[in-house]
VMD Tcl script that draws the C-alpha trace (Angstrom):
set ca {
  {11.43 95.95 145.56}
  {9.04 93.83 142.83}
  {5.88 92.97 144.55}
  {5.63 89.11 145.25}
  {3.40 86.84 143.21}
  {0.23 86.08 144.77}
  {-0.16 82.53 142.81}
  {-3.22 81.42 145.47}
  {-4.99 84.61 143.71}
  {-3.53 83.96 140.16}
  {-4.68 80.27 139.77}
  {-8.09 81.15 141.14}
  {-8.96 83.96 138.76}
  {-6.75 82.49 135.59}
  {-5.65 79.20 136.04}
  {-8.01 77.58 137.86}
  {-11.04 78.36 135.14}
  {-12.53 75.32 133.53}
  {-11.30 76.30 130.15}
  {-8.00 77.19 131.30}
  {-8.08 73.53 132.80}
  {-9.41 72.11 129.54}
  {-6.65 73.42 127.49}
  {-3.55 72.63 129.89}
  {-4.98 69.03 129.81}
  {-5.07 69.24 126.07}
  {-1.46 70.13 125.77}
  {-0.49 67.62 128.42}
  {-2.33 64.77 126.23}
  {-0.25 66.01 123.32}
  {2.83 66.12 124.92}
  {1.86 62.40 126.19}
  {1.42 61.33 122.82}
  {4.46 62.33 121.28}
  {6.64 60.99 124.33}
  {5.05 57.28 123.32}
  {5.89 57.96 119.58}
  {9.18 59.34 120.02}
  {10.22 58.86 123.43}
  {11.13 60.87 126.17}
  {14.51 62.18 125.15}
  {13.30 63.26 121.77}
  {11.38 66.30 123.86}
  {13.96 67.18 126.01}
  {14.43 70.77 125.56}
  {11.66 70.87 123.22}
  {8.32 72.00 123.01}
  {4.98 70.15 121.08}
  {3.87 72.34 118.28}
  {0.03 72.13 116.99}
  {0.60 73.42 113.46}
  {-3.01 74.47 113.07}
  {-2.61 76.55 116.37}
  {-5.32 74.50 117.89}
  {-4.23 72.93 121.23}
  {-7.56 70.84 121.45}
  {-6.56 69.18 117.92}
  {-4.32 66.46 118.99}
  {-4.47 64.41 115.74}
  {-1.10 62.93 115.18}
  {-0.76 64.86 111.96}
  {-0.99 68.29 113.59}
  {1.92 67.51 116.13}
  {5.54 68.15 115.74}
  {8.47 68.68 118.05}
  {9.71 72.27 117.90}
  {12.36 74.10 119.69}
  {11.00 75.91 122.90}
  {12.11 79.28 121.12}
  {10.39 78.73 117.84}
  {7.19 77.83 119.66}
  {6.88 80.22 122.07}
  {7.64 82.78 119.65}
  {4.52 81.66 117.28}
  {1.52 83.87 118.35}
}
mol new
graphics top color blue
foreach p $ca { graphics top sphere $p radius 0.5 }
foreach p [lrange $ca 0 end-1] q [lrange $ca 1 end] { graphics top cylinder $p $q radius 0.2 }
display resetview
């Protein structure tokens, strides 16, 4: 039987770190920018991709709407 995830511990050790909070906030800003530009319906079941791979570069020319499968397979 798989062990239950300890979400509180996971947040404290990883997601709660200042660097992770900044990266998440930057990704959220990018999504908000694209929603304002294209509308919420355009992003349904899609992700916002940073073309240069830098989540802090929210220049509109660096952002594109992609499928979740494509964006999450890029590494």
